[in-house]
FIMI-556004 format. One line per field, with one value per atom (N, C-alpha, C): residue number from 1; atom name; x, y, z. Coordinates in steps of 0.2 Angstrom, whole numbers, plus 5000, padded with zeros to 4 digits. Layout:
# residues N
drenza <- c(NUM; ...)
lummi <- c(CA; ...)
xx <- c(X; ...)
yy <- c(Y; ...)
zz <- c(Z; ...)
This chain:
# residues 235
drenza <- c(1; 1; 1; 2; 2; 2; 3; 3; 3; 4; 4; 4; 5; 5; 5; 6; 6; 6; 7; 7; 7; 8; 8; 8; 9; 9; 9; 10; 10; 10; 11; 11; 11; 12; 12; 12; 13; 13; 13; 14; 14; 14; 15; 15; 15; 16; 16; 16; 17; 17; 17; 18; 18; 18; 19; 19; 19; 20; 20; 20; 21; 21; 21; 22; 22; 22; 23; 23; 23; 24; 24; 24; 25; 25; 25; 26; 26; 26; 27; 27; 27; 28; 28; 28; 29; 29; 29; 30; 30; 30; 31; 31; 31; 32; 32; 32; 33; 33; 33; 34; 34; 34; 35; 35; 35; 36; 36; 36; 37; 37; 37; 38; 38; 38; 39; 39; 39; 40; 40; 40; 41; 41; 41; 42; 42; 42; 43; 43; 43; 44; 44; 44; 45; 45; 45; 46; 46; 46; 47; 47; 47; 48; 48; 48; 49; 49; 49; 50; 50; 50; 51; 51; 51; 52; 52; 52; 53; 53; 53; 54; 54; 54; 55; 55; 55; 56; 56; 56; 57; 57; 57; 58; 58; 58; 59; 59; 59; 60; 60; 60; 61; 61; 61; 62; 62; 62; 63; 63; 63; 64; 64; 64; 65; 65; 65; 66; 66; 66; 67; 67; 67; 68; 68; 68; 69; 69; 69; 70; 70; 70; 71; 71; 71; 72; 72; 72; 73; 73; 73; 74; 74; 74; 75; 75; 75; 76; 76; 76; 77; 77; 77; 78; 78; 78; 79; 79; 79; 80; 80; 80; 81; 81; 81; 82; 82; 82; 83; 83; 83; 84; 84; 84; 85; 85; 85; 86; 86; 86; 87; 87; 87; 88; 88; 88; 89; 89; 89; 90; 90; 90; 91; 91; 91; 92; 92; 92; 93; 93; 93; 94; 94; 94; 95; 95; 95; 96; 96; 96; 97; 97; 97; 98; 98; 98; 99; 99; 99; 100; 100; 100; 101; 101; 101; 102; 102; 102; 103; 103; 103; 104; 104; 104; 105; 105; 105; 106; 106; 106; 107; 107; 107; 108; 108; 108; 109; 109; 109; 110; 110; 110; 111; 111; 111; 112; 112; 112; 113; 113; 113; 114; 114; 114; 115; 115; 115; 116; 116; 116; 117; 117; 117; 118; 118; 118; 119; 119; 119; 120; 120; 120; 121; 121; 121; 122; 122; 122; 123; 123; 123; 124; 124; 124; 125; 125; 125; 126; 126; 126; 127; 127; 127; 128; 128; 128; 129; 129; 129; 130; 130; 130; 131; 131; 131; 132; 132; 132; 133; 133; 133; 134; 134; 134; 135; 135; 135; 136; 136; 136; 137; 137; 137; 138; 138; 138; 139; 139; 139; 140; 140; 140; 141; 141; 141; 142; 142; 142; 143; 143; 143; 144; 144; 144; 145; 145; 145; 146; 146; 146; 147; 147; 147; 148; 148; 148; 149; 149; 149; 150; 150; 150; 151; 151; 151; 152; 152; 152; 153; 153; 153; 154; 154; 154; 155; 155; 155; 156; 156; 156; 157; 157; 157; 158; 158; 158; 159; 159; 159; 160; 160; 160; 161; 161; 161; 162; 162; 162; 163; 163; 163; 164; 164; 164; 165; 165; 165; 166; 166; 166; 167; 167; 167; 168; 168; 168; 169; 169; 169; 170; 170; 170; 171; 171; 171; 172; 172; 172; 173; 173; 173; 174; 174; 174; 175; 175; 175; 176; 176; 176; 177; 177; 177; 178; 178; 178; 179; 179; 179; 180; 180; 180; 181; 181; 181; 182; 182; 182; 183; 183; 183; 184; 184; 184; 185; 185; 185; 186; 186; 186; 187; 187; 187; 188; 188; 188; 189; 189; 189; 190; 190; 190; 191; 191; 191; 192; 192; 192; 193; 193; 193; 194; 194; 194; 195; 195; 195; 196; 196; 196; 197; 197; 197; 198; 198; 198; 199; 199; 199; 200; 200; 200; 201; 201; 201; 202; 202; 202; 203; 203; 203; 204; 204; 204; 205; 205; 205; 206; 206; 206; 207; 207; 207; 208; 208; 208; 209; 209; 209; 210; 210; 210; 211; 211; 211; 212; 212; 212; 213; 213; 213; 214; 214; 214; 215; 215; 215; 216; 216; 216; 217; 217; 217; 218; 218; 218; 219; 219; 219; 220; 220; 220; 221; 221; 221; 222; 222; 222; 223; 223; 223; 224; 224; 224; 225; 225; 225; 226; 226; 226; 227; 227; 227; 228; 228; 228; 229; 229; 229; 230; 230; 230; 231; 231; 231; 232; 232; 232; 233; 233; 233; 234; 234; 234; 235; 235; 235)
lummi <- c(N; CA; C; N; CA; C; N; CA; C; N; CA; C; N; CA; C; N; CA; C; N; CA; C; N; CA; C; N; CA; C; N; CA; C; N; CA; C; N; CA; C; N; CA; C; N; CA; C; N; CA; C; N; CA; C; N; CA; C; N; CA; C; N; CA; C; N; CA; C; N; CA; C; N; CA; C; N; CA; C; N; CA; C; N; CA; C; N; CA; C; N; CA; C; N; CA; C; N; CA; C; N; CA; C; N; CA; C; N; CA; C; N; CA; C; N; CA; C; N; CA; C; N; CA; C; N; CA; C; N; CA; C; N; CA; C; N; CA; C; N; CA; C; N; CA; C; N; CA; C; N; CA; C; N; CA; C; N; CA; C; N; CA; C; N; CA; C; N; CA; C; N; CA; C; N; CA; C; N; CA; C; N; CA; C; N; CA; C; N; CA; C; N; CA; C; N; CA; C; N; CA; C; N; CA; C; N; CA; C; N; CA; C; N; CA; C; N; CA; C; N; CA; C; N; CA; C; N; CA; C; N; CA; C; N; CA; C; N; CA; C; N; CA; C; N; CA; C; N; CA; C; N; CA; C; N; CA; C; N; CA; C; N; CA; C; N; CA; C; N; CA; C; N; CA; C; N; CA; C; N; CA; C; N; CA; C; N; CA; C; N; CA; C; N; CA; C; N; CA; C; N; CA; C; N; CA; C; N; CA; C; N; CA; C; N; CA; C; N; CA; C; N; CA; C; N; CA; C; N; CA; C; N; CA; C; N; CA; C; N; CA; C; N; CA; C; N; CA; C; N; CA; C; N; CA; C; N; CA; C; N; CA; C; N; CA; C; N; CA; C; N; CA; C; N; CA; C; N; CA; C; N; CA; C; N; CA; C; N; CA; C; N; CA; C; N; CA; C; N; CA; C; N; CA; C; N; CA; C; N; CA; C; N; CA; C; N; CA; C; N; CA; C; N; CA; C; N; CA; C; N; CA; C; N; CA; C; N; CA; C; N; CA; C; N; CA; C; N; CA; C; N; CA; C; N; CA; C; N; CA; C; N; CA; C; N; CA; C; N; CA; C; N; CA; C; N; CA; C; N; CA; C; N; CA; C; N; CA; C; N; CA; C; N; CA; C; N; CA; C; N; CA; C; N; CA; C; N; CA; C; N; CA; C; N; CA; C; N; CA; C; N; CA; C; N; CA; C; N; CA; C; N; CA; C; N; CA; C; N; CA; C; N; CA; C; N; CA; C; N; CA; C; N; CA; C; N; CA; C; N; CA; C; N; CA; C; N; CA; C; N; CA; C; N; CA; C; N; CA; C; N; CA; C; N; CA; C; N; CA; C; N; CA; C; N; CA; C; N; CA; C; N; CA; C; N; CA; C; N; CA; C; N; CA; C; N; CA; C; N; CA; C; N; CA; C; N; CA; C; N; CA; C; N; CA; C; N; CA; C; N; CA; C; N; CA; C; N; CA; C; N; CA; C; N; CA; C; N; CA; C; N; CA; C; N; CA; C; N; CA; C; N; CA; C; N; CA; C; N; CA; C; N; CA; C; N; CA; C; N; CA; C; N; CA; C; N; CA; C; N; CA; C; N; CA; C; N; CA; C; N; CA; C; N; CA; C; N; CA; C; N; CA; C; N; CA; C; N; CA; C; N; CA; C; N; CA; C; N; CA; C; N; CA; C; N; CA; C; N; CA; C; N; CA; C; N; CA; C; N; CA; C; N; CA; C; N; CA; C; N; CA; C; N; CA; C; N; CA; C; N; CA; C; N; CA; C; N; CA; C; N; CA; C; N; CA; C; N; CA; C; N; CA; C; N; CA; C; N; CA; C; N; CA; C; N; CA; C; N; CA; C)
xx <- c(5120; 5116; 5111; 5108; 5102; 5095; 5091; 5084; 5078; 5076; 5068; 5064; 5057; 5056; 5050; 5047; 5043; 5041; 5048; 5049; 5046; 5039; 5036; 5033; 5030; 5028; 5020; 5016; 5008; 5005; 5000; 4997; 4992; 4993; 4990; 4986; 4981; 4978; 4982; 4981; 4987; 4981; 4975; 4968; 4970; 4966; 4969; 4970; 4973; 4975; 4970; 4969; 4965; 4966; 4964; 4965; 4969; 4973; 4980; 4980; 4985; 4985; 4989; 4988; 4992; 4997; 4997; 5005; 5007; 5010; 5017; 5024; 5025; 5030; 5038; 5036; 5041; 5038; 5041; 5040; 5045; 5048; 5054; 5053; 5048; 5052; 5046; 5048; 5041; 5043; 5040; 5039; 5034; 5032; 5028; 5030; 5021; 5019; 5019; 5021; 5017; 5011; 5006; 5000; 4996; 5002; 5003; 5006; 5011; 5017; 5022; 5022; 5025; 5027; 5032; 5034; 5034; 5035; 5035; 5037; 5038; 5040; 5033; 5033; 5028; 5029; 5024; 5024; 5019; 5022; 5017; 5020; 5018; 5023; 5029; 5030; 5038; 5044; 5038; 5043; 5041; 5047; 5044; 5048; 5044; 5050; 5050; 5055; 5055; 5058; 5058; 5062; 5064; 5069; 5073; 5068; 5067; 5066; 5068; 5069; 5071; 5069; 5067; 5062; 5067; 5065; 5070; 5066; 5061; 5056; 5052; 5049; 5043; 5036; 5034; 5030; 5024; 5019; 5013; 5010; 5009; 5011; 5001; 4999; 4990; 4988; 4994; 4995; 4999; 4998; 5007; 5005; 5009; 5007; 5010; 5008; 5011; 5006; 5013; 5008; 5007; 5004; 5001; 4999; 4997; 4995; 4992; 4988; 4985; 4984; 4985; 4987; 4979; 4971; 4966; 4966; 4971; 4970; 4971; 4975; 4978; 4984; 4986; 4991; 4990; 4984; 4981; 4980; 4982; 4984; 4980; 4973; 4969; 4969; 4970; 4972; 4965; 4962; 4956; 4957; 4954; 4953; 4948; 4950; 4947; 4951; 4948; 4953; 4958; 4966; 4972; 4972; 4966; 4968; 4971; 4973; 4976; 4981; 4986; 4995; 4994; 5001; 5002; 5006; 5004; 5012; 5013; 5019; 5023; 5026; 5029; 5032; 5037; 5046; 5049; 5056; 5059; 5065; 5071; 5077; 5081; 5086; 5093; 5094; 5103; 5107; 5113; 5116; 5114; 5114; 5110; 5103; 5097; 5096; 5097; 5090; 5084; 5080; 5075; 5078; 5077; 5076; 5072; 5074; 5067; 5068; 5063; 5062; 5057; 5055; 5047; 5041; 5045; 5039; 5039; 5043; 5044; 5045; 5044; 5046; 5049; 5054; 5055; 5055; 5054; 5056; 5049; 5044; 5038; 5033; 5033; 5031; 5025; 5024; 5015; 5012; 5006; 5005; 4997; 4997; 4990; 4991; 4982; 4982; 4978; 4977; 4971; 4971; 4969; 4968; 4968; 4973; 4976; 4971; 4970; 4969; 4972; 4971; 4976; 4978; 4983; 4984; 4984; 4985; 4986; 4988; 4992; 4992; 4987; 4988; 4983; 4988; 4982; 4984; 4981; 4983; 4980; 4981; 4978; 4978; 4980; 4984; 4988; 4989; 4990; 4992; 4997; 5002; 5009; 5012; 5014; 5020; 5027; 5032; 5037; 5042; 5047; 5054; 5058; 5061; 5066; 5071; 5072; 5078; 5077; 5080; 5080; 5074; 5068; 5067; 5066; 5060; 5058; 5052; 5047; 5042; 5041; 5038; 5038; 5034; 5032; 5026; 5028; 5022; 5020; 5015; 5015; 5010; 5011; 5007; 5008; 5009; 5010; 5009; 5002; 5004; 4996; 4991; 4990; 4982; 4981; 4986; 4985; 4986; 4983; 4983; 4984; 4984; 4982; 4990; 4991; 4996; 4995; 5002; 5000; 5005; 5008; 5016; 5015; 5022; 5024; 5027; 5024; 5025; 5032; 5035; 5042; 5039; 5041; 5042; 5046; 5045; 5049; 5056; 5060; 5068; 5069; 5074; 5076; 5069; 5067; 5061; 5062; 5067; 5068; 5064; 5063; 5060; 5065; 5062; 5065; 5067; 5072; 5070; 5072; 5070; 5074; 5073; 5078; 5078; 5081; 5080; 5086; 5081; 5080; 5076; 5079; 5075; 5079; 5074; 5074; 5071; 5073; 5068; 5069; 5064; 5067; 5065; 5064; 5062; 5064; 5069; 5070; 5076; 5082; 5083; 5091; 5091; 5086; 5087; 5083; 5087; 5086; 5085; 5091; 5089; 5089; 5088; 5087; 5091; 5092; 5097; 5093; 5101; 5099; 5098; 5090; 5089; 5095; 5097; 5103; 5104; 5099; 5099; 5095; 5088; 5087; 5084; 5085; 5082; 5074; 5077; 5076; 5066; 5066; 5060; 5054; 5053; 5049; 5046; 5039; 5036; 5032; 5033; 5032; 5030; 5026; 5027; 5023; 5023; 5021; 5018; 5011; 5009; 5009; 5006; 5006; 5008; 5010; 5012; 5018; 5021; 5025; 5021; 5022; 5018; 5022; 5021; 5021; 5022; 5026; 5028; 5025; 5022; 5017; 5019; 5020; 5024; 5020; 5024; 5022; 5018; 5014; 5011; 5015; 5018; 5025; 5026; 5028; 5029; 5022; 5016; 5013; 5010; 5012; 5013; 5017; 5022; 5030; 5025; 5024; 5022; 5019; 5011; 5007; 5010; 5011; 5017; 5020; 5025; 5030; 5023; 5017; 5012; 5010; 5007; 5006; 5010; 5018; 5022; 5022; 5022; 5024; 5018; 5011; 5004; 5007; 5008; 5009; 5014; 5020; 5025; 5024; 5019; 5015; 5011; 5007; 5001; 5006; 5011; 5015; 5018; 5019; 5023; 5019; 5012; 5006; 5004; 5004; 5002; 5005; 5013; 5019; 5020; 5016; 5017; 5010; 5004; 4999; 5001; 5003; 5005; 5009; 5016; 5019; 5015; 5016; 5011; 5003; 5000; 4996; 5000; 5006; 5012; 5010)
yy <- c(4953; 4958; 4956; 4965; 4969; 4966; 4961; 4961; 4965; 4968; 4969; 4966; 4968; 4960; 4960; 4953; 4951; 4950; 4948; 4950; 4941; 4942; 4936; 4935; 4930; 4929; 4930; 4932; 4931; 4931; 4928; 4928; 4937; 4936; 4945; 4943; 4947; 4950; 4958; 4957; 4963; 4970; 4969; 4973; 4982; 4985; 4991; 4998; 5001; 5007; 5011; 5013; 5015; 5023; 5028; 5034; 5038; 5034; 5037; 5041; 5046; 5053; 5052; 5057; 5057; 5064; 5065; 5069; 5067; 5061; 5060; 5063; 5066; 5067; 5064; 5061; 5057; 5050; 5043; 5037; 5033; 5030; 5026; 5020; 5017; 5012; 5012; 5008; 5007; 5000; 4996; 4988; 4986; 4980; 4974; 4971; 4968; 4963; 4959; 4953; 4947; 4944; 4943; 4942; 4934; 4934; 4926; 4928; 4929; 4927; 4934; 4937; 4943; 4944; 4946; 4949; 4954; 4956; 4964; 4962; 4968; 4971; 4975; 4971; 4974; 4982; 4988; 4993; 4993; 4992; 4993; 4999; 4998; 5001; 4998; 4994; 4989; 4991; 4995; 4996; 4999; 5006; 5009; 5010; 5010; 5013; 5018; 5022; 5028; 5029; 5032; 5036; 5043; 5042; 5049; 5053; 5060; 5061; 5069; 5071; 5078; 5083; 5090; 5093; 5097; 5101; 5106; 5112; 5113; 5119; 5117; 5122; 5123; 5120; 5116; 5110; 5110; 5109; 5109; 5100; 5097; 5090; 5088; 5087; 5083; 5077; 5072; 5064; 5061; 5055; 5050; 5043; 5040; 5035; 5027; 5024; 5016; 5010; 5006; 4997; 4996; 4996; 4990; 4983; 4979; 4974; 4973; 4971; 4970; 4963; 4959; 4950; 4949; 4951; 4950; 4953; 4955; 4959; 4952; 4946; 4944; 4946; 4952; 4954; 4962; 4961; 4964; 4964; 4972; 4973; 4970; 4968; 4964; 4954; 4955; 4948; 4943; 4952; 4950; 4947; 4944; 4944; 4952; 4950; 4961; 4964; 4970; 4977; 4978; 4979; 4978; 4986; 4988; 4996; 5000; 5008; 5013; 5013; 5015; 5018; 5024; 5026; 5035; 5035; 5041; 5043; 5050; 5052; 5057; 5061; 5067; 5070; 5071; 5070; 5074; 5079; 5082; 5084; 5079; 5077; 5074; 5078; 5074; 5075; 5076; 5077; 5081; 5073; 5066; 5061; 5059; 5062; 5062; 5056; 5057; 5051; 5053; 5051; 5055; 5056; 5060; 5062; 5058; 5053; 5052; 5043; 5041; 5033; 5028; 5025; 5021; 5025; 5029; 5032; 5039; 5043; 5048; 5052; 5053; 5056; 5067; 5066; 5074; 5077; 5083; 5087; 5082; 5083; 5081; 5088; 5087; 5092; 5092; 5086; 5084; 5077; 5074; 5068; 5065; 5060; 5058; 5050; 5049; 5044; 5041; 5033; 5031; 5023; 5021; 5012; 5011; 5007; 5006; 5001; 5001; 4994; 4989; 4984; 4980; 4978; 4976; 4972; 4978; 4985; 4989; 4997; 5001; 5007; 5011; 5016; 5018; 5026; 5030; 5038; 5041; 5044; 5046; 5053; 5058; 5065; 5068; 5074; 5079; 5085; 5089; 5096; 5100; 5099; 5103; 5106; 5115; 5114; 5116; 5112; 5109; 5114; 5117; 5120; 5117; 5118; 5116; 5111; 5105; 5102; 5096; 5091; 5083; 5081; 5077; 5075; 5068; 5067; 5060; 5058; 5055; 5050; 5044; 5043; 5037; 5037; 5029; 5024; 5020; 5020; 5017; 5016; 5015; 5016; 5016; 5018; 5019; 5027; 5032; 5039; 5041; 5047; 5051; 5048; 5044; 5040; 5033; 5032; 5025; 5019; 5016; 5009; 5002; 5003; 4994; 4993; 4990; 4988; 4983; 4985; 4984; 4981; 4982; 4979; 4984; 4984; 4988; 4985; 4984; 4977; 4975; 4972; 4975; 4970; 4976; 4976; 4969; 4965; 4961; 4962; 4959; 4961; 4959; 4961; 4960; 4961; 4965; 4967; 4973; 4976; 4984; 4988; 4990; 4992; 5000; 5005; 5011; 5012; 5018; 5017; 5024; 5028; 5033; 5035; 5037; 5040; 5035; 5035; 5027; 5028; 5021; 5015; 5015; 5016; 5016; 5014; 5011; 5008; 5008; 5009; 5009; 5001; 4998; 4993; 4993; 4987; 4986; 4982; 4979; 4970; 4974; 4972; 4973; 4979; 4987; 4992; 4996; 4997; 5001; 5007; 5010; 5017; 5016; 5024; 5023; 5021; 5016; 5012; 5010; 5012; 5012; 5003; 5001; 4995; 4992; 4990; 4988; 4981; 4979; 4971; 4974; 4978; 4979; 4986; 4991; 4993; 4999; 4998; 5002; 4998; 4993; 4988; 4990; 4995; 4996; 5001; 5003; 5006; 5014; 5017; 5023; 5030; 5033; 5040; 5045; 5052; 5059; 5061; 5063; 5068; 5076; 5080; 5086; 5090; 5095; 5101; 5107; 5108; 5114; 5121; 5126; 5130; 5137; 5141; 5144; 5151; 5155; 5160; 5167; 5168; 5173; 5180; 5183; 5192; 5195; 5198; 5201; 5209; 5208; 5214; 5222; 5223; 5229; 5227; 5223; 5218; 5224; 5222; 5224; 5232; 5236; 5240; 5244; 5241; 5245; 5243; 5239; 5237; 5242; 5245; 5248; 5256; 5257; 5263; 5264; 5261; 5259; 5259; 5257; 5257; 5266; 5267; 5276; 5281; 5277; 5282; 5284; 5279; 5277; 5278; 5279; 5281; 5289; 5292; 5301; 5302; 5299; 5300; 5301; 5295; 5296; 5300; 5304; 5305; 5314; 5315; 5322; 5322; 5315; 5317; 5320; 5314; 5318; 5323; 5327; 5334; 5336; 5336; 5340; 5342; 5335; 5332; 5336; 5334; 5339; 5347; 5351; 5358; 5362; 5356; 5358; 5359; 5352; 5352; 5358; 5361; 5366; 5372; 5371; 5382; 5382)
zz <- c(4997; 4994; 4999; 5000; 5005; 4999; 5001; 5001; 5001; 5000; 5003; 5005; 5011; 5013; 5007; 5012; 5007; 5001; 4998; 4989; 4990; 4985; 4984; 4976; 4973; 4968; 4969; 4962; 4963; 4955; 4957; 4950; 4949; 4944; 4940; 4934; 4934; 4928; 4927; 4918; 4917; 4919; 4919; 4919; 4915; 4918; 4913; 4919; 4915; 4920; 4923; 4930; 4933; 4934; 4930; 4931; 4927; 4925; 4923; 4916; 4917; 4913; 4906; 4902; 4897; 4902; 4905; 4906; 4912; 4910; 4915; 4913; 4917; 4918; 4918; 4924; 4927; 4929; 4926; 4928; 4928; 4932; 4938; 4932; 4927; 4925; 4919; 4913; 4908; 4905; 4904; 4902; 4901; 4899; 4901; 4908; 4909; 4914; 4913; 4917; 4913; 4914; 4911; 4912; 4916; 4917; 4923; 4930; 4929; 4935; 4935; 4940; 4945; 4950; 4952; 4957; 4960; 4966; 4971; 4977; 4979; 4986; 4990; 4997; 5000; 5003; 5003; 5007; 5012; 5019; 5023; 5027; 5034; 5040; 5043; 5041; 5041; 5036; 5031; 5025; 5019; 5019; 5015; 5007; 5002; 4997; 4992; 4988; 4984; 4979; 4976; 4972; 4969; 4969; 4966; 4959; 4957; 4953; 4954; 4945; 4946; 4942; 4945; 4941; 4937; 4932; 4928; 4928; 4930; 4925; 4931; 4935; 4939; 4935; 4939; 4937; 4944; 4940; 4944; 4944; 4951; 4950; 4954; 4950; 4952; 4953; 4952; 4954; 4955; 4959; 4961; 4958; 4957; 4956; 4957; 4955; 4952; 4952; 4952; 4950; 4956; 4957; 4960; 4964; 4969; 4970; 4977; 4980; 4988; 4986; 4983; 4988; 4989; 4989; 4990; 5000; 5002; 5007; 5011; 5009; 5014; 5019; 5018; 5023; 5026; 5025; 5030; 5038; 5039; 5049; 5054; 5049; 5054; 5053; 5047; 5045; 5043; 5040; 5036; 5027; 5023; 5018; 5016; 5009; 5007; 5005; 5004; 5005; 5010; 5007; 5009; 5016; 5010; 5017; 5012; 5016; 5013; 5014; 5009; 5009; 5007; 5008; 5006; 5002; 5000; 4993; 4993; 4997; 5001; 4994; 4992; 4990; 4993; 4997; 5000; 4999; 5000; 4998; 5000; 4996; 4998; 5002; 5007; 5011; 5004; 5006; 5002; 4999; 5001; 4994; 4993; 4992; 4988; 4989; 4998; 5001; 5007; 5008; 5012; 5019; 5022; 5031; 5034; 5039; 5043; 5043; 5046; 5048; 5047; 5049; 5049; 5052; 5058; 5062; 5062; 5056; 5057; 5049; 5044; 5038; 5039; 5037; 5038; 5031; 5030; 5022; 5019; 5022; 5018; 5015; 5007; 5005; 5003; 5002; 4999; 5001; 5004; 5006; 5002; 5001; 5000; 5003; 5005; 5005; 5003; 5001; 4997; 4995; 4992; 4994; 4984; 4984; 4976; 4972; 4966; 4961; 4962; 4960; 4962; 4954; 4953; 4947; 4943; 4941; 4936; 4940; 4932; 4936; 4940; 4947; 4947; 4950; 4950; 4951; 4957; 4962; 4967; 4965; 4968; 4967; 4972; 4971; 4973; 4970; 4976; 4973; 4976; 4970; 4974; 4967; 4968; 4964; 4966; 4962; 4965; 4961; 4964; 4961; 4956; 4951; 4950; 4955; 4954; 4959; 4961; 4964; 4965; 4973; 4969; 4975; 4975; 4981; 4981; 4981; 4979; 4980; 4984; 4989; 4993; 4994; 4996; 4995; 5002; 5008; 5011; 5016; 5024; 5026; 5033; 5038; 5045; 5046; 5043; 5044; 5040; 5040; 5039; 5037; 5043; 5044; 5040; 5036; 5033; 5035; 5032; 5040; 5034; 5028; 5024; 5022; 5020; 5015; 5007; 5003; 4996; 4993; 4987; 4986; 4978; 4977; 4972; 4968; 4960; 4958; 4954; 4948; 4948; 4939; 4934; 4928; 4925; 4923; 4919; 4916; 4919; 4917; 4908; 4906; 4898; 4893; 4894; 4889; 4887; 4889; 4885; 4887; 4895; 4899; 4898; 4899; 4900; 4908; 4911; 4919; 4921; 4924; 4929; 4937; 4939; 4943; 4949; 4957; 4959; 4964; 4966; 4972; 4976; 4980; 4987; 4994; 5000; 5004; 5012; 5017; 5022; 5026; 5028; 5032; 5039; 5045; 5052; 5050; 5047; 5046; 5043; 5033; 5032; 5028; 5028; 5027; 5033; 5040; 5046; 5043; 5040; 5036; 5029; 5026; 5021; 5017; 5011; 5007; 4998; 4997; 4988; 4988; 4984; 4982; 4976; 4977; 4973; 4966; 4968; 4963; 4956; 4957; 4950; 4952; 4954; 4954; 4952; 4943; 4941; 4938; 4940; 4939; 4942; 4949; 4951; 4948; 4946; 4944; 4946; 4948; 4952; 4946; 4946; 4941; 4943; 4941; 4943; 4937; 4936; 4932; 4934; 4929; 4930; 4921; 4923; 4919; 4921; 4916; 4920; 4918; 4925; 4927; 4920; 4915; 4911; 4916; 4913; 4918; 4917; 4923; 4922; 4921; 4922; 4920; 4927; 4932; 4937; 4935; 4940; 4940; 4939; 4939; 4939; 4930; 4929; 4920; 4916; 4920; 4915; 4914; 4922; 4922; 4915; 4919; 4912; 4905; 4904; 4896; 4895; 4898; 4897; 4897; 4901; 4901; 4894; 4892; 4886; 4880; 4878; 4873; 4876; 4880; 4880; 4878; 4879; 4878; 4869; 4867; 4860; 4858; 4859; 4855; 4857; 4862; 4866; 4859; 4859; 4853; 4847; 4844; 4838; 4835; 4839; 4842; 4840; 4841; 4842; 4835; 4832; 4826; 4820; 4821; 4815; 4817; 4821; 4823; 4821; 4820; 4820; 4812; 4808; 4802; 4799; 4800; 4799; 4800; 4803; 4804; 4798; 4800; 4791; 4785; 4786; 4776; 4776; 4782; 4780; 4780; 4782; 4780; 4772)
């Protein structure tokens, strides 16, 4: 079974959610995090991790996020401690196999992306603004593209605790996944999510015109009927 790079154990606190929104319309996994120890997989220039999701109605996405840990910067590109630096989150179109197109040096079919430095040990939301039509998409996290130059870790939910999951997790890295592939061990324990709202249908200007003309026609007919009725009554 293929493994993702740098799957490790680390100590973490639960922490408070950072900027969590009540309008989460997709989340790859929900469930408890261990308050003493958990595991996760690295996101960096050498490994991208993502998840597929489906849109049923046109939706405005206002943020993307996940549950991250930065290991105190121990894996920073420059080897220093402190903040681990920035990573990217991107929304992409998927191919016919519901996988992203591209590699660690270039992502194709990118619809929107944002670069951010996530909070360690908590859900983190990064603002993005894009409208998505109904269809299948991918949410991807990594580094080395779009100006992101750091590393972080997507944490794993604890197993056998009744967590729910959706979407399919996929990954690409410079060793076991040289091409995009489905992460097969416990693919839906990574927590990635999107917030936003369904876009209400707005009538086209032509529809407003037809509606107004219809009201005017009804008003004219009603006025003529009233005049005719008054004429008959006065005879």
